[in-house]
Every structure is written in C-alpha cells, then in structure tokens.
C-alpha positions as CSV (number, residue, x, y, z in Angstrom):
1,V,126.1,168.4,43.2
2,G,122.4,169.6,42.9
3,L,122.7,171.9,45.9
4,K,126.0,173.3,44.7
5,L,124.5,174.0,41.2
6,R,121.4,175.6,42.7
7,F,123.7,177.7,44.9
8,G,125.7,178.8,42.0
9,F,122.8,179.8,39.9
10,Q,121.2,181.7,42.8
11,A,124.5,183.6,43.4
12,I,124.7,184.6,39.7
13,G,121.0,185.6,39.8
14,E,121.7,187.8,42.9
15,V,124.6,189.5,41.1
16,V,122.5,190.2,38.1
17,R,119.7,191.5,40.3
18,W,121.6,193.7,42.8
19,R,124.5,194.7,40.5
20,P,127.1,195.0,43.3
21,D,130.1,197.2,42.8
22,L,132.4,194.3,43.9
23,I,132.0,190.6,44.4
24,I,134.1,189.3,47.4
25,C,134.4,185.4,47.4
26,T,135.4,184.5,50.9
27,H,136.7,181.0,50.2
28,L,138.5,179.6,47.1
29,A,136.0,176.7,46.8
30,L,133.4,179.4,45.7
31,G,135.9,181.0,43.3
32,P,134.3,179.5,40.1
33,V,131.0,180.8,41.1
34,A,132.4,184.2,41.8
35,A,134.3,184.2,38.5
36,V,131.2,183.4,36.4
37,A,128.9,185.9,38.4
38,A,131.6,188.6,37.8
39,T,131.8,187.9,34.1
40,I,128.0,187.8,33.6
41,G,127.5,190.8,35.9
42,K,130.4,192.7,34.4
43,R,131.8,193.2,37.9
44,P,135.2,193.0,39.6
45,Y,135.8,190.1,42.1
46,W,138.2,189.3,44.9
47,V,139.0,186.0,46.4
48,V,140.1,185.5,50.0
49,V,142.6,182.7,50.5
50,H,142.8,181.5,54.0
51,G,145.5,178.9,53.7
52,I,146.1,175.3,52.7
53,E,143.3,175.3,50.1
54,A,145.6,177.1,47.7
55,W,148.9,175.4,48.5
56,C,148.5,172.5,46.1
57,S,147.8,171.9,42.5
58,L,144.3,173.1,41.9
59,P,141.6,171.9,39.6
60,Y,141.1,174.0,36.5
61,G,138.0,176.0,37.8
62,K,139.6,177.1,41.0
63,R,143.0,177.9,39.4
64,A,141.4,180.0,36.7
65,A,139.2,181.8,39.2
66,L,142.1,182.6,41.4
67,R,144.2,183.8,38.5
68,Q,141.5,185.9,36.9
69,A,140.4,187.6,40.2
70,D,141.0,191.3,40.4
71,R,142.4,190.9,43.8
72,V,143.6,188.0,45.9
73,I,143.5,188.6,49.7
74,V,145.7,186.4,51.9
75,T,145.5,186.1,55.6
76,S,149.2,185.9,56.6
77,T,152.7,186.4,55.2
78,F,153.3,182.7,55.0
79,N,150.1,182.2,53.1
80,R,151.1,184.9,50.6
81,E,154.4,183.2,50.0
82,Q,152.7,179.9,49.4
83,V,150.2,181.3,46.9
84,L,152.9,183.3,45.0
85,K,155.1,180.2,44.8
86,R,152.3,177.7,43.9
87,Q,149.8,179.7,42.0
88,G,151.8,182.2,40.0
89,I,149.6,185.2,41.0
90,D,150.8,188.6,40.2
91,P,152.1,190.0,43.6
92,D,150.7,193.4,42.6
93,R,147.2,191.9,42.7
94,M,147.7,190.4,46.2
95,S,146.8,192.2,49.5
96,S,147.2,190.8,53.1
97,L,144.4,191.1,55.5
98,P,145.3,189.1,58.7
99,C,142.3,187.5,60.5
100,A,141.7,189.4,63.7
101,L,139.2,189.8,66.5
102,D,137.6,193.1,67.5
103,E,138.3,193.6,71.1
104,K,134.5,194.1,71.7
105,L,133.9,190.5,70.8
106,L,136.0,189.6,73.8
107,S,133.8,191.5,76.3
108,V,131.8,189.1,78.4
109,Q,128.1,189.7,78.8
110,A,125.8,188.4,81.4
111,T,123.3,185.7,80.3
112,S,119.6,186.4,80.4
113,D,119.4,185.0,83.9
114,G,122.2,187.3,85.1
115,R,125.0,184.7,85.3
116,K,128.3,185.4,83.7
117,C,129.1,183.6,80.6
118,S,131.4,180.6,81.1
119,L,134.2,182.2,79.1
120,H,134.5,184.9,81.8
121,R,137.1,182.9,83.7
122,Y,139.3,183.3,80.5
123,F,138.8,186.9,79.5
124,S,139.1,188.6,82.9
125,Y,141.4,191.6,83.3
126,D,143.9,189.7,85.6
127,R,144.5,186.9,83.1
128,R,146.7,186.9,80.0
129,V,145.1,184.8,77.3
130,L,146.8,182.9,74.5
131,L,144.1,182.2,71.9
132,T,144.5,179.7,69.1
133,V,141.6,179.4,66.4
134,G,141.9,176.8,63.7
135,R,141.2,173.3,62.3
136,M,143.0,170.7,64.3
137,V,143.6,167.7,61.9
138,A,146.6,165.5,61.4
139,S,147.0,166.8,57.8
140,E,147.4,170.3,59.2
141,R,150.1,169.7,61.8
142,Y,152.1,172.4,60.3
143,K,150.0,174.9,62.2
144,G,152.0,174.0,65.3
145,H,149.2,173.3,67.9
146,D,151.3,170.5,69.4
147,M,154.3,172.8,69.6
148,V,152.4,175.3,71.6
149,L,151.2,172.6,74.0
150,R,154.8,171.4,74.4
151,A,156.1,175.0,75.0
152,L,153.3,175.9,77.4
153,P,154.9,174.8,80.7
154,A,157.9,177.1,79.9
155,V,155.7,180.0,79.0
156,V,153.6,179.7,82.1
157,A,156.7,179.7,84.1
158,E,157.3,183.2,82.7
159,V,153.7,184.3,82.5
160,P,151.9,182.6,85.5
161,N,148.5,184.2,84.9
162,L,148.3,182.7,81.3
163,T,145.3,180.7,80.2
164,Y,145.5,178.9,76.8
165,V,142.2,178.8,74.9
166,L,142.1,176.5,72.0
167,V,139.2,176.8,69.5
168,G,138.4,174.6,66.5
169,D,137.4,171.3,65.3
C-alpha cells in the first residue's frame, strides 16, 4: 500500500508541476489516481480499458474514475459492448483504438555479433504468421487460445507456410 500511495502522490505532483493538456490513464487500476490528478490539476483525463478489468462490478474508486473520465478508450468492439453494458458509460464518450503493431517492429535486426535474431525464422517474407498476444490463464479462456490450437491443423492445411507465434504469460 505504501508504494501505491507514494506513486499516487508523485503522479499528482507531476500533473501540478507540468500542467499537461491531457492525462491519459493507460489502465483502469490507475483510474482513481488519474481522476484525483485531473481534479487537482483542472485537466481532462482519459482512461484506456483493455478488457476484463472492466467487465465486472467495480469498487467505488475505479467505477467513479471510469464514469467521470472525459473519454473512455476501448481496444475492441467486444470490449466496448461489455463496458457499455456493465458500466453505464455514455457511448458518446467512448472511442475505439485497437491494439496494433507497427510493421517496423516486426523487422528483424542483426545482433551486435552479426547473427540474426532468433525470431527471424518466424518473420521471414516466405512465411505467413498468426500472432496471438495476451494473458493465458484459466480465468481468461474466453480469449480462445485453445480454439486456435484446435483449429490450427485445418488452417495449416490451407496455409502450409503458416507459423503460429503465441506470446504472453
């Protein structure tokens, strides 16, 4: 608790010091800090909702921070539907911004000793890549990692140069 309080006070102090035009809170867990900082600094704030963290009954602080945010950014259509249904956010205050990778991030660079990065075999031009990035825990089975794995033999039959890369804890 001590570290969280220190972080909160530091964040509020930085808002007062730097007076940003906008505060963007990139996770709902930090929403209450953003709400207080925005109130003290008299600044607008946005909250980014990535998924499951907003699909349940929320503690007062998080619920208030989400409902008071000037804008709520969701990462998918499904996420938007869940937040609208469960949190009662005004749809006019919501925007969608899907998580995406810049294709430059997929380019493979040589290591300092001249060897190719080990991911080179996945991201070569003659391969098709199916990439899944996300938490892989039993409580989040709805994401469908297991369904992708079951479907993979049929997909590879149609796309033989496919590599499936799964990233996450």
